[in-house]
VEXFI-86991 format. One record per residue (C-alpha): residue in three letters; x, y, z. Coordinates in steps of 0.02 Angstrom, whole numbers, plus 50000, padded with zeros to 5 digits. Each point is the difference from the previous one (the first is absolute). Layout:
REM residues N
alaXYZ ...
REM end
This chain:
REM residues 477
met557485493349974 ala498484998449885 ser500554982749946 phe500194995050184 arg498225005750037 glu499334990749848 glu500934984450056 gly499275001650175 arg498255002649933 ser500154984849887 arg500604989450147 ser498525005850105 glu498784996249861 gly500814983049978 thr499804996150184 glu498185005449998 phe499714989249847 val500764984750084 ala498955003150158 ala498435002449894 arg500374984349901 his500064989950162 ser498485008550079 leu498404990650035 arg499045010749876 trp501074995249851 arg500144981950053 ile498104997850007 thr499785008949833 ala501364989549921 ala499224984050066 phe498315005349929 val500765003749829 val500874983149996 leu498434990650053 val498945008949869 leu501264999249857 leu500174981050013 pro498184996049953 leu499965014549874 gly501564993149918 trp499204982849993 ile498425007349921 tyr501015010249876 tyr501014984749949 phe498524988549972 ala498755012949937 ile501115010849891 asp498894997149847 val498465006450091 leu500925015450066 glu500645004249825 thr498264999349928 his499285009950148 pro501275014050038 gly498755008550120 leu500064985150115 leu501895001550021 ala499845018750037 thr498664996250130 leu501114987150086 val501475012250003 phe498895013750073 phe499314989150138 phe501754993650039 ala500685017750015 phe498505005850103 ser500124985350120 thr501865002650020 gly499705018350044 val498664995450129 val501134986950079 phe501455012450002 gln498925013150086 trp499304987650128 ala501734993150035 gly500605017850031 gln498645003150129 leu500404983450084 ala501865004150005 lys499635017250071 thr498914992450138 leu501364987550044 glu501305014050002 glu498925009450127 tyr499894984450108 thr501884998049987 gly500225018050061 ile498844996750147 val501004984750052 arg501655009549982 arg499345014450108 leu499474987350130 glu501734992249994 ala500795017250026 gly498945002450156 his498715012049924 gly498144997250011 ala499124992749850 ser498335006849939 his498544989149950 tyr499874998149812 trp498214996249961 met499334992149840 asp498154999649961 gln499994983949901 pro499894984150105 asp501334990849902 glu501704993150045 leu500815017350000 gly498685006250122 gln500344985250112 leu501875003349986 ala499735018250051 lys498954994650149 ala501294987050052 ile501405012949989 tyr499005012350104 glu499584987350135 thr501804993750004 thr500635017950011 glu498865004150145 ser500464983950091 val501865003049976 arg499835018250051 his499084995050160 lys501304986850042 ile501435012149967 his499185012950113 gln499744987050136 leu501804994049984 ser500625018050009 gln499015003050160 asp500634983750076 lys501795004549953 thr499835017250080 lys499294992450160 phe501374986950004 glu501385012949974 thr499255011650132 ile499904986150130 leu501744993849956 glu500795017350016 ser499105003750164 met500674984450085 val501375002250129 glu500594982449963 gly501144997349851 val499224989449862 val500964992149855 gly499164989549865 phe500924986349903 asp499564988949852 his500234981050003 met501835002049948 gly500385011750146 arg500095015849894 ile499405016350080 leu498315006049933 leu499535014050118 met500565008850159 asn499175013150110 ser500825015450075 ala500234992150172 ala500994985649922 glu501065012449902 gln500475009050161 met500354983950096 leu501064992349862 arg500705016849940 ile499664996249817 gln498895007549865 ser498654988949926 asp500235007049823 arg501814994449996 val499754982350067 arg498364995149917 gly500274983949904 lys501594995550096 leu500284985750121 leu500005004550185 leu501844996050022 glu500435011749855 ala499015014250078 phe500404997350184 arg501414988750056 his499354991050154 arg500174981150008 glu498694997050136 leu498705010349907 glu500384990849837 ser499914983250090 leu498265004050069 leu499365004349826 ile500744984449919 gln499264988850136 ala498285007749978 leu500054997849811 asn500684982250009 thr498904993350140 gly498455010749972 glu499915003350187 val500025016250098 gln501735004550068 lys500275011350151 lys501565006450085 gln500665014750102 leu501665006649941 gln501105015349980 leu500125007649826 trp501455011650040 pro501484993750102 asn500455017350069 lys498255004650059 pro499144991650149 gln498344998549908 thr498984984150002 phe498824995849857 arg498674986649992 val499954992749824 gln498574989349935 val499974992449825 val498304993849940 pro499844989849838 val498645005849879 trp498964986749910 thr498725000149860 glu498314991450016 gln500764985249908 arg501364998950134 arg501345006449883 leu501375010250085 leu499965018149940 gly501365006950114 ala500185006350178 ala499695015450106 met501305005350128 val499425010650147 ile501355008850103 asp499545007650169 asp501165010150111 val499754992550174 thr501465009050084 glu498845010450110 val498924984850041 arg501544990150051 arg500595014650107 leu498315001250088 glu499974981250028 gln501735001050075 met499465014550112 arg498474990250057 thr501064984850038 glu501265010450096 phe498605009050092 val499204983750057 ala501704993250051 asn500425016050096 val498335000750089 ser500164981750047 his501765003050066 glu499525015850095 leu498544991150082 arg500954984050035 thr501455008450090 pro499025007850146 leu498804985250008 thr501454988050016 ser500745010850138 ile498335001150092 lys499724981349983 gly501734996150068 phe499835011050153 val498224993750036 glu500614982049994 thr501445004350116 leu498795008150123 leu498854984949993 asp501484988450033 gly500295008050170 ala500745017249974 leu498445007650077 asp500664994850169 asp501445012349983 ala499165017050011 lys501505009649932 val500204988749847 ala498124999549971 lys499905019050002 arg501425001549875 phe499224987049884 leu498305008450010 ser500815016749959 ile500784992349844 ile498334992149952 asn499185017150020 glu501295008249885 glu499794986549868 thr498105001850012 gln500135018849974 arg501144996749852 leu498694988449924 gln498675013250031 arg501025013549912 leu500344988549854 ile498164995449978 glu499455018250018 asp501275005449868 leu499434986149883 leu498185005150020 gln500405018349973 leu501034996149844 ser498574989349934 arg498755014350030 ile501115012449909 glu500244988549852 ser498134996249990 gln499665018849985 ala501205002249853 gly499185009349856 arg498675008350108 ala499925018850014 val500765007050161 glu498645010150087 asp500845003750168 gln501135014950032 ala501225004250139 phe501155014050060 leu501804994750027 glu500465011750144 pro498804993550136 glu500354981849954 met501875003150008 gln499815007550173 arg499064984550060 val501354988649930 arg501345010550083 asn499154998450169 leu499864981249973 leu501804996549946 glu501005013350094 pro500124989550160 ile500744985649898 ala501275011949923 leu500475007450169 glu500244982550070 lys501364997149866 arg500665017850021 ile499505003949820 thr499565017849952 leu498305000449913 gln499845016449904 val498365004449911 asp499825014949882 val498315002149913 gln499655015149891 lys498475009850056 asn498355000249903 leu500344984649895 pro498504994649894 gln499014984350034 leu500634983349936 pro498914987149906 leu500014986250132 ser499124996350163 pro500745005750167 asp500254981950053 asn500984995849841 leu501045015950016 lys500394995750180 gln500494982349947 val501245007049872 leu500765012250126 val500134986850137 asn500794986649889 leu501315011549924 thr500455009150161 glu500014984250107 asn501124991149874 ala501205014750003 ile500084999350191 lys500214981050003 tyr501494999749882 thr500895015450069 pro501324996650134 glu499975008850168 gly500455018249990 gly499415001549821 arg498755011849923 val498364998149905 his499375015049903 val498225000549933 arg499505014949894 ala498555004449885 phe499865014249875 arg499075006049845 gln500864996549834 asp499085006049843 gln498334990649996 asn500574986950126 val500324998350185 thr501684991750036 leu500384990250158 glu501794995150042 val500544988250139 gln501895000450021 asp501034990250125 thr501824997250044 gly499774981350016 ile500884984749931 gly499425002949821 ile499414987949866 pro501164991049877 glu499805005549819 glu499514982649940 ser498554999750125 leu499245016749950 pro498944993449853 arg499164987150114 ile499835010250159 phe498125002749975 glu499614981649967 arg498974990450125 phe501044990550130 tyr501635006249927 arg501315003750132 val501785005849979 asp500514991750165 lys498674987150043 ala500684995550172 arg500155018150055 ser498295004449932 arg499164986050100 glu500935005250157 met499265017449980 gly498254993249980 gly499795003849815 thr498784990349892 gly500805004049832 leu498375008149938 gly500195018050059 leu500805007349843 ala498864989749886 ile498505007750089 val500765017449981 lys500274997549813 his498214993749970 ile499215014450099 ile501035013349912 glu499734993149824 arg498134998350030 ser499945018650043 gly500895004249837 gly501715003350079 arg501674991449992 val501374995050124 thr501874998649968 val501524996050106 his501825005349996 ser501224991750117 gln501834997150035 val500654986550114 gly500655007750162 ala499345017549957 gly498114997950013 ser498475000549888 ile498765012649931 phe498224994649960 thr499115012849891 val498124999949977 ser499135011249873 phe498135002850024 pro498895008949872 ala499315015550086 leu498125002949995 gln499315016549936 glu499655011750143 
REM end
């Protein structure tokens, strides 16, 4: 064991000796010795007779040589130590640590070197801090975007990806960084857009579906990224989910088409009968009276349609505002019963109303509450055959007031239930128009109820009838 330690110590000393031999201190001293010994050797060779006769002169030369060598060795050591400190400063800067200012009093090259290192250190530190702030801002903005963003280099390899893109493409950025798009996400159209943008240097745009089994539409835009010297760095791909936008555009298109159709139908009828009357039908009093009666019905239908459209527009324009009005359900229900009971009796339909006593106020105006009650109850009467029954009841349920309108009518097919509250949607369009419906009644009901914080649902079975259930939040008494 002792021999092993001695061997290790000797190896360590040997390594230190080799490092010392190659250090700046020893190299400067050795260079000085060589440069001094050359002229001394020349003097000794040509003046050996003088030196032998004057032995003191030789001793003086040897002394000054030894003294000068010692001074140079000491000065070289200080120089090497100073350079080692500068090396440590640079290494700490490289490791990301701050470097302190090493000051030297003498205005020589070392002092200038120290000043240059300090100024460089401060400049680099400031730039690193600025870059770190810019990087933090960039990452914060990138992660807060709802659009998916993917960055590529000029070869099409993935450089970065935000969280939105990870969710849309269902991949993790850490696993695909450095890979080609087709290796990370197999989609030919997406790959084709990227290749076209990189090859042509032009922006590429397209709407497409990323997943074949999901009806989602994405708008993809690939923008090439250039340097100031017009050298292609790569491309940025922005992916935006426009499914909801497309749905709203489709709804708007359908709404305009439906309104146009609903307005055109009675106007066409009125125009036809007016032309017939002008062509001579006015002379026949019986025919003229019948035509004028039809024109009156179509005019009333137009009036109802326009009134419903205006009311729906008012309700939608008030969306998001606080509901300040309040109403009691029992008195409004009694008014609606008095209004619709003659219509029910005319069809021999039993209209039964059961309202629990002392119900709390509801967060909507009396007019809006009346509109909900009229639309639901009138619909139930319209689509219930003669001899049927319509039952309206209201009761307290936990913190809500529940209203149920049940009928024994023709019912609603299951496939039509999800769309029953859409504007202008009709299960049987011909029958609905015959009964004078505008196709907006249930849409108005839904908007009024949701604005008051409630919800409406429907359960129905063809041939057995329907149950519309409305849940209102009850106000504190």
